[in-house]
N, C-alpha and C positions, 0 to 999 in steps of 0.2 A: 669660602665654601659654606653654603647654608645647610644646616642640618634639619633632619626631619622633626616635625612637631610630635608631641605625644598624641597617641590615637585613643581618644576617650570613648568609652562605651558605658551605658548604664549597667548596674550589676546584673540585671536580668538578660542582658544582651549577649549573644554569642560573640566572642571577640574575634576580630579579624586575625588571620594567621600572620605569623612573623617568620622571617627568614632564619636560616641556621645561624647566621652571625648577626645579632641585633646591635643596633647602635646604642650609645649610652642612654638615649631617651626611649629605648624600646620602640623603634620606628615601625610604622605600618608598612611592612615590606610586601612586595608583590608575591602572592601565593603561587605555587605551581598548580598545574591543571589537575593534579591528583586531589586537591582540596575541593574540587567542584564535581557535580554529577557527571559521569562519563557521557559524552555525546559524540556520536559517529560523525566524522567529517564527510559532508556530502560532496558529490562531484561538482555541483553548481558553485559558482563563485559570485561574491558580491563586488568584485573588481570589474567594472565595465568602463574601460577607458573611453573618453569622449562622449559619454552618455549625455552630458549637458548640451552638447553641440547638435544632437539629433532633434528632429521635429517629433511631435507627439506620436505620429503614426509609426515612425521608425523605433521609438522607444517601446511602443506596444509590441512590435515585432521581436524586440529583445526579450520582453516579458514572456511572450509566447514560447520562444526558443529555450530560455533559461529556466523558467519557472512553471512551464506547462500550462499557462493560462489558455482556456478555451475561448472561442469567438464570443460566446455569450458573456463570459467574464470580462473580456476586454471591452465589450459594449457597455457593460455596467460602469466601468471606469470612464469611458468616453462620454457617457450620457450626462455626467456631472453629479449624479446622486442616485438615480433609480429608486429613490424613496418617494413614492407617490404621496399626494396629500391625503388620500384615504387611509393609507397605512400610518402616516405621521399623526393623523387625527386620533388614532388609537394609542399612540405613545405618550402624548402630552395633552393637557387640558387647553381649551380655547385655541386650538390650532388654527392658524390662518395661512400657513404656507410652509415651504421648505427652503432652508438656507444652505448654500453651497460654499465649500472652502477648497483651496488647492490641495492636492495630494502629491507630495514629493517623495523620492526615495533616498534615504540615507545610505550611501554606498560605502564599500571598502571595509565594512566591519568584520572583524574576526574576533570571536569571543570563545575562550577555552578551546581554541583550535578549529572552530567551526565558523563558516561564513554566513553572514546574514545581510540581506538587502532589507532595509528597515523602512516600512511605510510611515510617513509623517504627515499629519494634517495640520497645516499652519499657514497663516497668511503673511507672516513677517518676513521681509526680504533678508537674505543672508543666512538664515537658520540652517537650511538643508545644505547649502554650499559649505558653510563653515564646519558642520559636523562631518561631512563626507571628506573634507580636506584633512581634518585632524585624524579621522579614522585611518586614512591612507598613511599618514605619518606613523601612527602607532602600529599599523600593520607591518611596516618595514622592520619594526623592532620586535616582531613576534606576536602582535595583537594584544588584546585585553585578556586578562584573567578575571574571573568573577565567581561569586558564590552567593547562595541565598539560604535563609533560614526556612524552617518548616512553615506551613501556612497557618500559623496561629494568629487568630483574631481575638479581640477583647470585647466582651459584652458587659456593660455596666448596669448594676442594679442599685439604685439610690434608696436608702432606708432612713426614714425620719421617725422621730418620736419613740425610739426604743427605750423602755423604762429603765433598763440597766445596760448601757452600751458595752461595758466591759464584758459582762456575761454574754451578751448577744454576739460579740465578736468570737468569743471562745466557742459558743454553741455552733456558729456557722462553720468554723474551722473543723470542729469535731464531726460535723454532718456533711463533710465534703462528698463522700461517696453517694449519699442520698441525693444531693443537689445535682451531681453529675448524671446520675441515672435518670433523674427527672428531665434534665436538659436533653439527653439522648433520646428520651421517649418522644420528644417533640419532633425530632428529625432522625428516625431510625435508619433511613437509607444512607445518611451521611456516615453513620457508624459502620454500616455494612460495607461501605466503600473504603474503609480504613481511616476515616476521620472521626469527628465527634468531639464531645467535651473531654478535656484533658485534665484540668485542674481549676482550683479557685484561689483567689487572693482576697483578703479582707483588710480594709483600711478604715480607721476611725478618725474623723475630723472633729476638732473641738471648736471653741469660740473663734471667730464670731458666728460661724454657721455650723453648728454641731450636726453631724450625720454619720452614717456608716455607708461605705461603698463596697459592694461585692463585685469582684471581677471574675467573670466566667471566661476561661481560656478555651477556645475551640479551634480544632484543626479543620480548616475548611477545604482541604484537598486542592482540587484544581479550580475552585470557584473563588471569587472575591469574598462572597459569603455574607454580605450585609443583611439580606432578608432572613437567612437562617439564624444569624446571630441575634437579630431583633426578636425573632420568634422564640428562640431559646430563652432569652432574658425575660420575656413575658411569661414563658411557660414555667419558670422556676419561682416567679413572684409569689404565688400563694404559699408555697412551702417556706420561702424566706420570711414572710410575715408570720407564719406559724412558729418558726424557730426563734424569731427575735422579739415578737410582741410589738413590733413597730409597723409602720405603714410604708409600703413600697410606692415610690413616686416615679421617677424616670426609669425606663428599661430600654436601653439603646446601645448600639455598638460605639466604640471609640475609633475615630480615624487616626489616632496616634498609635499605629500598629507597630510598636517598637519591638515586638516579638517576631515580626515578619519582615525583617530587613533584607536588603540586597546590597552587595558590595562589589565594586569593580576596581581594578588596579591596572596601571600601565607603567612601563619603564622604557624610556627613550634615550638612546645615546645622544648627547648634546650636539654632536656634529650633524645629526639629522634635522636639527632645528634651524640651521643657518639658512639665510635667504633674504632677499630684498635689501641687501646692504648691511644686514645684521649678522654677527657671528653667533654660533650656536650657544656658547657660554653666556653671551650677552642676553640672548632670548630667554634662556633658562633662568637666569637671575631675575630678569624682568617679570617672568611668570611667578616666581616664588615671592617676590616683593609685592606683586599685585594680590596674591593670595593672602599674604600677611596683613595687608590693609583690611581685607574682609574679615580676617580672623579676629582683629582687635576692635573693629568699628562696625556696629550694627547698621549704621546708615549705608555704608558700603556693602555690608553683607546682604542687605535686602536686594540690591541690584545684582550683586554677584550670584545669589541663589535664584533670582529671577531668570538669569541666563541659563543656569542649570536646568530649570524647569521648562525653558523654551523647548528643549529637546524632549524631555520626559513627557510633558503634557501632550506634545504632538503625537507621540507613539501611543499614549493612553487613549487619545481620541480615535486614532486610526484602528486600534484593536477593540474598540467598544468598551473600554474600561472607564471607571469613574475618575476622571482627571481632577475633579474638584476635591475628592477624598484623598487622592495621592498628594495633591498640592498642600492640603491642610496638614496632613501627616508630616510632610517634609519640613514645613516651616516650624511646626511644633517641636519636631526632633532637633532642629537647628538651635532651639532655645532650651534644650533639656538640661543644660548645665546652669541655668539661671540667667544666661545672657545670650541674646541672639548672635549667631556666628556662622561661619562658612560651613556648607555641607561637604565641601571638598578639601583636600589637603595636597600641597605641592612642596617638594623639597628636592635638593640636589645631593647626590651621593655617588661616588665612584665613577664620575664622568657621565652620569645619566641624570635626567630629570624623571622624578618619580611622582605619580599622581594616584590618589585614592578618593573614593566616594563611598559613603554609607548613608542609607536613608530607608525609612519604611517603604515597602512596595506591596501594597494591598491590591493586587491585580489577579485576574483570572483568565482562563482560556475556555471556560464553559459558562453558560448562562448569560445574563446581561443582554446587550443589544445584538449579540451574534446572530441569533435566530430571527431577528426582526429586520435589521438593516442589511440589505444585500451587498452593499459596498464593503462593509466590514468583513464579510465572509471572504471576499476576494483578497483584501489586504492581509488577512490572516494566512491565506494560502501562500502569498508571496513571502511573508516573514517566516512561516513554517517552524513554529516552536511547538514542542510537545508537552509542555507543562507550564503551570503558573510560575514555578521557580525559574525555569529557563527564560520565560518572558521577563521576569523581574531582573535577571542578570543582564539581559540585552538592554533593557531600559536604563539600568545603572550605568552601563558602558556608554550609552548615548549621552546621558547627563554629564559624564566625565569628559567626553569628547567635546561637547558643546561648551563647557566651561574652559577647556584648554584653548579652544578657538577664540573665545572672547578675550581671555587673558593675554594670549599671544598678540592679538590685534591691539589691545590697549597698551601693552608694554612696548610695542614697536612703532608701527606706522600710525596708530590711532584707529579707533573703531569706525570713524566716519568714512575713511577712504574706501574700504571694502563694502561697507554698508550702503553708502551713497551710490555706488556704481549699480547696485541692484535696485535701490530705491528709485533711481532715475527711470527705470522701466515702468514702475508703478505710476510715476508722475506722467510719463508719456501716455500710458493707457487712460489715465484720468482726464488728460487733455483731449482725448478723442483719437489718438493714433491707433492704427490697426495693422496687422500683418507685419511685413518687413519694416514698415515705417516706425514701429515701436523702438526697435534697436537703433535706427538712424537718429531719431529724436533723442533717445537716451544718450547716445554717443556725443551729440552736440551739447547737451546739457552738461555732461561731465567735462567736456573740453572747455566750456565756458566757465566752469567752476561755480555754476549757479543751477542747482537742481530745484527749479521753481515752476509751479504750475503756470503762472502767467507767461514765462518765457517759452515753455513748451507749446502753449496755445499760439504764441506769436510765430514760432517756427513752423507749426502746422499751417497756419494761415498764409504764411509766405509761400509755402509749397503749393497750396491750393491756388493762390493768385498766379503763381508762375505757370501752373498747369492750364489755367483758364486762358492765359495769353497765348500759350502754344496751341491750344485748341482753336 
């Protein structure tokens, strides 16, 4: 029986909850829903049996019935973007066009007792299928539980050339209230909404690069907060120079948002993992050993965490959040102990497979691209989260489910079998297949054991030649 690993958190990080009976290693046990913000369970369900078998029109009818999407909102999804070039030109520089990506729905998710159909923007085959399948398995065991920290972001102020660094550090700490008041003066509305500057931290670095770094901790509420943080860091710079006698250089947020983490947990009876000729205990042990590989080897951890981010990034894009910032924070957090390691943890206990994930989740439900990109508004309506913390919890659950799907495949039948069956459709499309022919060609590629573009073209050409003879 494999035991749980130690659940490490930095000193400033709110620790994950533990169960009433802890293991000898203080295992990261699954919390009860009382640990998370209360969320009303809606009548709608994320469980839509056979959704993948429907054509797009029938799927849209499901969206209309289940999530109340209006005709104009369905038209936005069907249009492929609805972001016209004129609007796009105002979003980025040197705009020359608009790029489309598929939108899939991650189904079967239940987090803290509430159902979520999770929009995911991703082009990689198997991502949506895998996450939906694993969410269904976890759902049978009671769903995911999750929690999130307050929306604290860090603004950094770099101070160079202070004549007396020791005295400068002491002066900054003694002047915390003045600095916070100056920061709040830059964004008074944030403070009125219950957020605003909360505290400061001061660190002094010595050789080879002496400097002082001031951290400004700001509660961003329901926003991701990048623009506000940057403005506040710039706003306190003159006061910081006055207090230290040094020169302020950089004033910028940190994407290592380790005061704004989200955590998700699952607990699955091992008998629920049996299938495809593998016993439940065998699958559970395979997942644990695959996790351990990533825990000790950064070369494996990089690919392991890439799989986690396959799901999280897809949701970040779908909800108009900065997926690049989320990705940067996640990887930096994975190396916080001085060595890059796994973002997730898996262990066996009491006949169950346990999983957990913890990572920074700097996401928002206001601002950003929401008011600019029409498709994002529709996807947020489908997801239906009421706060940034709730969104972060759902995204953490998606990352954990994505990781579970990858490890299960790797530890049993291998990643290629499931992945290639979906990849075959992409190859068929690239070869020129359309409509029902896509699945026919994909099926023949899989049967031949060769998912190759050349073979797909040969199969299409053979059909076209046969059709000409009949004609």
